[in-house]
C-alpha positions as CSV (number, residue, x, y, z in Angstrom):
1,M,2.0,-48.6,50.6
2,E,-0.9,-50.3,52.4
3,G,-3.1,-47.9,54.3
4,R,-2.2,-44.8,52.1
5,E,-4.9,-43.3,49.8
6,Q,-3.3,-43.0,46.5
7,A,-4.4,-39.8,44.3
8,V,-7.0,-40.7,41.4
9,P,-6.9,-37.8,39.0
10,H,-10.5,-36.8,38.0
11,P,-11.5,-36.4,34.9
12,V,-12.3,-33.4,33.0
13,T,-15.8,-32.8,32.9
14,A,-17.5,-31.0,30.0
15,R,-18.7,-27.7,32.1
16,E,-15.0,-27.1,33.2
17,R,-13.7,-27.9,29.7
18,E,-16.7,-24.9,28.8
19,R,-15.3,-23.0,31.8
20,R,-12.0,-22.8,30.3
21,L,-12.5,-22.0,27.0
22,G,-14.4,-19.3,28.5
23,R,-11.8,-18.1,30.1
24,L,-9.4,-18.2,27.1
25,R,-12.3,-16.1,25.2
26,T,-13.1,-13.8,27.9
27,P,-11.0,-10.4,27.4
28,R,-8.5,-10.0,29.7
29,Q,-6.3,-6.8,30.8
30,P,-3.5,-6.5,28.0
31,R,-0.3,-6.2,29.4
32,L,2.1,-3.7,28.0
33,W,5.6,-6.1,28.3
34,F,3.6,-8.8,26.3
35,E,2.0,-6.7,23.7
36,I,5.3,-5.2,23.1
37,L,7.2,-8.4,22.8
38,L,4.2,-10.1,20.8
39,I,3.9,-7.1,18.0
40,A,7.9,-7.2,18.0
41,V,8.1,-10.8,17.2
42,S,5.1,-11.1,15.0
43,Y,5.9,-7.9,12.4
44,W,9.6,-9.6,12.5
45,T,8.2,-13.2,11.8
46,Y,5.7,-11.4,9.1
47,S,8.7,-9.7,6.9
48,L,11.0,-13.1,7.3
49,V,8.2,-15.3,6.1
50,R,6.7,-12.7,3.5
51,N,10.7,-12.1,2.0
52,A,11.5,-16.0,2.5
53,V,9.0,-16.8,-0.2
54,P,10.5,-17.8,-3.5
55,E,10.6,-15.0,-5.7
56,Q,8.5,-17.0,-8.6
57,R,9.3,-14.0,-11.7
58,D,8.0,-15.7,-14.6
59,A,4.4,-16.7,-12.7
60,A,4.5,-13.5,-11.2
61,L,4.8,-11.5,-14.5
62,R,2.3,-13.9,-15.8
63,N,-0.1,-13.1,-13.1
64,A,0.1,-9.4,-13.6
65,D,-0.7,-9.6,-17.2
66,W,-3.7,-11.5,-16.2
67,I,-4.7,-8.7,-13.8
68,W,-4.1,-6.0,-16.4
69,R,-6.3,-7.8,-18.7
70,A,-9.1,-8.5,-15.9
71,E,-9.2,-4.7,-15.1
72,H,-9.3,-4.0,-18.8
73,A,-12.3,-6.0,-19.2
74,L,-13.9,-4.6,-16.0
75,G,-12.8,-0.9,-17.1
76,I,-11.0,0.0,-14.4
77,A,-7.2,-0.1,-15.5
78,V,-6.8,3.2,-14.7
79,E,-3.7,2.8,-12.9
80,E,-1.2,3.8,-15.3
81,S,-3.1,7.5,-16.1
82,V,-3.1,7.7,-12.1
83,N,0.4,7.2,-12.0
84,H,1.5,9.6,-14.6
85,T,-0.7,12.4,-13.6
86,V,0.5,12.1,-10.0
87,N,4.1,11.9,-10.9
88,S,3.7,15.0,-12.7
89,V,3.7,17.1,-9.4
90,T,7.0,16.4,-8.0
91,W,6.1,17.2,-4.6
92,L,2.6,15.3,-4.2
93,I,4.8,11.9,-5.4
94,V,7.6,12.4,-3.0
95,G,5.2,13.0,-0.1
96,M,3.4,9.7,-1.0
97,N,6.8,7.9,-1.5
98,Y,7.4,8.5,1.8
99,Y,3.5,7.9,2.9
100,Y,3.8,4.4,1.4
101,A,7.0,3.6,3.4
102,T,6.0,4.5,6.6
103,L,2.7,5.3,7.3
104,H,1.2,1.7,7.1
105,F,3.2,0.9,10.1
106,V,3.3,4.2,12.2
107,V,-0.8,4.5,12.2
108,T,-1.3,1.0,12.9
109,L,1.1,1.2,15.7
110,T,-0.6,4.2,16.9
111,V,-3.8,2.7,16.6
112,L,-3.1,0.0,18.6
113,V,-1.7,2.0,21.4
114,W,-4.6,4.1,21.8
115,L,-7.0,0.9,21.9
116,Y,-4.5,-0.3,24.6
117,R,-5.2,2.9,26.3
118,S,-8.6,3.7,25.6
119,H,-10.3,0.1,25.0
120,P,-8.6,-2.6,26.9
121,G,-12.1,-4.5,26.6
122,R,-11.5,-4.3,22.7
123,Y,-8.0,-4.4,22.5
124,A,-7.4,-8.2,22.1
125,A,-10.4,-9.2,19.7
126,A,-9.2,-6.1,17.3
127,R,-5.5,-7.5,17.4
128,L,-6.6,-10.9,16.6
129,V,-8.6,-9.3,13.5
130,L,-5.2,-7.7,12.2
131,F,-2.9,-10.9,13.1
132,A,-5.6,-13.3,11.3
133,A,-5.6,-11.0,8.0
134,T,-1.7,-10.8,8.2
135,A,-1.5,-14.7,8.4
136,V,-3.9,-15.4,5.6
137,A,-2.3,-12.6,3.8
138,L,1.2,-14.7,3.6
139,A,-0.5,-17.8,2.3
140,G,-1.9,-15.2,-1.0
141,Y,2.1,-14.3,-1.4
142,Y,3.1,-17.7,-1.7
143,L,0.2,-19.1,-3.5
144,Y,-0.4,-15.9,-5.9
145,P,3.0,-14.5,-6.4
146,L,2.4,-10.9,-8.3
147,A,4.5,-8.5,-10.2
148,P,3.5,-4.4,-9.0
149,P,2.6,-2.6,-12.2
150,R,5.9,-0.7,-12.0
151,L,8.1,-4.1,-12.6
152,M,6.0,-5.2,-15.9
153,P,8.0,-5.1,-18.8
154,G,6.7,-3.3,-21.9
155,R,4.5,-1.1,-20.1
156,D,4.7,2.8,-19.4
157,F,4.3,2.6,-15.4
158,V,6.5,4.8,-13.7
159,D,8.4,3.6,-10.6
160,T,8.6,6.7,-8.6
161,V,10.7,5.7,-5.6
162,A,13.5,5.1,-8.2
163,V,12.9,8.1,-10.3
164,H,12.8,10.8,-7.6
165,R,15.4,8.8,-5.5
166,T,13.4,8.8,-2.5
167,W,14.0,6.4,0.8
168,G,11.0,4.2,0.5
169,S,9.4,1.0,1.0
170,M,12.1,-1.5,0.4
171,A,10.8,-1.5,-3.0
172,S,13.7,0.0,-4.9
173,G,17.1,0.9,-5.1
174,D,19.5,-1.0,-2.5
175,L,16.6,-2.0,-0.8
176,K,14.9,-4.0,-3.5
177,H,17.5,-7.4,-2.6
178,M,16.0,-7.1,0.9
179,S,12.3,-7.6,0.1
180,N,10.4,-9.6,-2.2
181,Q,9.2,-7.9,-5.2
182,Y,6.6,-10.4,-6.3
183,A,4.3,-10.1,-3.1
184,A,1.9,-7.6,-4.3
185,M,-1.3,-9.7,-4.0
186,P,-2.9,-8.9,-1.5
187,S,-1.9,-5.3,-0.9
188,M,-1.5,-5.1,2.8
189,H,-1.1,-1.4,3.1
190,I,-4.8,-1.5,2.3
191,G,-6.0,-4.3,5.0
192,W,-4.2,-2.5,7.7
193,S,-5.1,1.1,6.9
194,V,-9.0,-0.5,6.3
195,W,-8.9,-2.0,9.9
196,C,-7.2,1.5,11.2
197,G,-9.9,3.5,9.4
198,L,-12.9,1.0,10.5
199,T,-11.5,1.2,14.2
200,V,-11.3,4.9,14.3
201,F,-14.5,5.1,13.0
202,A,-16.4,2.9,15.2
203,L,-14.9,3.6,18.7
204,A,-13.9,7.4,18.1
205,R,-15.7,10.3,20.0
206,L,-15.0,13.2,17.7
207,P,-16.8,13.6,14.5
208,W,-13.3,14.9,12.6
209,V,-11.3,12.2,14.3
210,R,-14.4,9.5,13.1
211,I,-14.3,11.2,9.5
212,L,-10.2,11.0,9.3
213,G,-10.4,7.8,10.3
214,L,-12.8,7.1,7.0
215,L,-10.4,9.3,4.5
216,Y,-7.0,7.3,5.8
217,P,-7.8,3.9,4.0
218,M,-9.4,6.1,0.7
219,A,-6.1,8.0,0.6
220,T,-4.0,4.5,1.4
221,L,-5.8,3.5,-1.8
222,V,-4.5,6.5,-4.2
223,V,-0.9,6.1,-3.1
224,I,-0.7,2.5,-3.7
225,V,-1.9,3.0,-7.1
226,A,-0.1,6.5,-7.7
227,T,3.3,5.0,-6.3
228,A,2.5,1.8,-9.0
229,N,3.0,-0.4,-6.3
230,H,-0.3,-2.4,-6.8
231,F,-3.4,-2.7,-9.0
232,W,-6.9,-2.1,-7.6
233,L,-7.4,-5.9,-7.4
234,D,-4.8,-5.9,-4.9
235,A,-6.4,-3.9,-2.6
236,V,-9.8,-6.3,-2.8
237,G,-7.7,-9.1,-1.9
238,G,-6.4,-7.0,0.9
239,I,-10.1,-6.6,2.0
240,L,-10.7,-9.9,1.8
241,C,-8.1,-10.9,4.4
242,L,-9.6,-8.6,6.7
243,A,-13.0,-9.9,6.1
244,F,-11.3,-13.4,7.2
245,G,-9.6,-11.7,10.6
246,F,-13.2,-10.4,11.3
247,I,-14.9,-14.1,11.1
248,V,-12.2,-15.4,12.9
249,A,-12.7,-13.0,16.3
250,R,-16.4,-13.3,15.8
251,V,-16.4,-17.4,15.6
252,W,-13.5,-16.5,18.8
253,Y,-15.2,-13.8,21.2
254,G,-19.0,-14.6,19.9
255,A,-18.8,-10.7,18.6
256,L,-17.3,-8.2,16.6
257,P,-14.5,-6.2,18.7
258,Y,-16.3,-3.3,18.4
259,S,-19.4,-4.4,20.4
260,L,-17.5,-6.0,23.5
261,P,-17.4,-3.9,26.4
262,R,-14.8,-0.8,26.0
263,K,-13.4,-2.0,29.8
264,V,-12.5,-5.4,30.9
265,P,-15.3,-7.1,32.3
266,A,-15.3,-8.0,36.0
267,R,-14.3,-11.7,36.7
268,R,-17.6,-13.6,38.1
269,A,-16.9,-16.1,40.5
270,D,-18.8,-18.7,39.0
271,A,-17.1,-18.2,36.1
272,F,-13.6,-19.4,37.2
273,P,-13.7,-22.2,39.5
274,S,-11.7,-21.9,42.7
275,R,-8.7,-23.0,43.2
276,R,-9.1,-23.8,46.8
277,P,-7.5,-27.6,48.0
278,P,-10.8,-30.2,48.3
279,G,-12.0,-31.4,51.6
280,P,-12.0,-34.8,52.8
281,G,-12.8,-37.4,49.9
282,G,-12.3,-35.0,47.1
283,R,-15.2,-32.9,47.8
284,P,-14.7,-29.2,47.6
285,R,-14.3,-27.1,50.6
286,P,-17.5,-24.8,51.3
287,A,-17.0,-21.5,50.9
288,R,-16.1,-19.4,53.9
289,D,-18.4,-16.7,55.3
290,P,-16.5,-13.5,55.2
291,R,-18.5,-12.4,58.4
292,Q,-16.0,-15.2,60.2
293,S,-13.0,-13.4,58.9
294,R,-14.0,-10.3,60.5
295,R,-11.8,-9.9,64.3
296,D,-13.9,-9.4,67.2
297,P,-13.4,-6.0,68.2
298,R,-13.4,-6.9,72.1
299,Q,-10.1,-8.8,71.4
């Protein structure tokens, strides 16, 4: 109709795009309900995708033989000796079976909760490291199927969960049909434990807690080898995945998670454009003087 002005959409300027991207990259106060939902869905998706990877048994066994020969060439093929030595101490290997089955989830979740409560400004970046590392690990399971040492035919490795009849890790017994047995590379037991260890060491205040942070991935390395679930080189793969996660967080946030402020920074007025409706002619309305909003005490 004549006389009626049509609303013409204004193109998004480069400065406005930069502001929007800055808002996405600015750490925000994490919301509890969202984090619980995100972690639950992410872990479920990780388990689903990992177990949906075809069990390429022949390729997995060939790759395991190659890894074993490579470790012999490097002089680090001592997994079989570690496996037999620890297996001779029943209480120790049973404890390691339960360690392998539970702590990778319990400790990781505990560190996430601690970050959420005590370091909200660093939480999102640290979580991104963990999620990016796990995502690239899924590609490794598909592209490089690998049998764990305990499933290698003709070798003398002991399947400690089966021998000692302990509940564990969805890797033996009746639970093995629910989990992909040939997804040993990379070892995310190591990837997640190193993430936990670095986070605790970098951010904890008490010295003994920081020392525990360093000891946790070391203990996990011994456990994955002693239970014959992984080779040493699987641990290297887990560390490489974690390094990828740190690179992603560094690129997105412009800093490593531990260098970000502990608390969520206050929002600046110039970082977030005003949502007030435009004035006449599409020009932005001038900001109101806060003094004008004060009531006259005489009224």
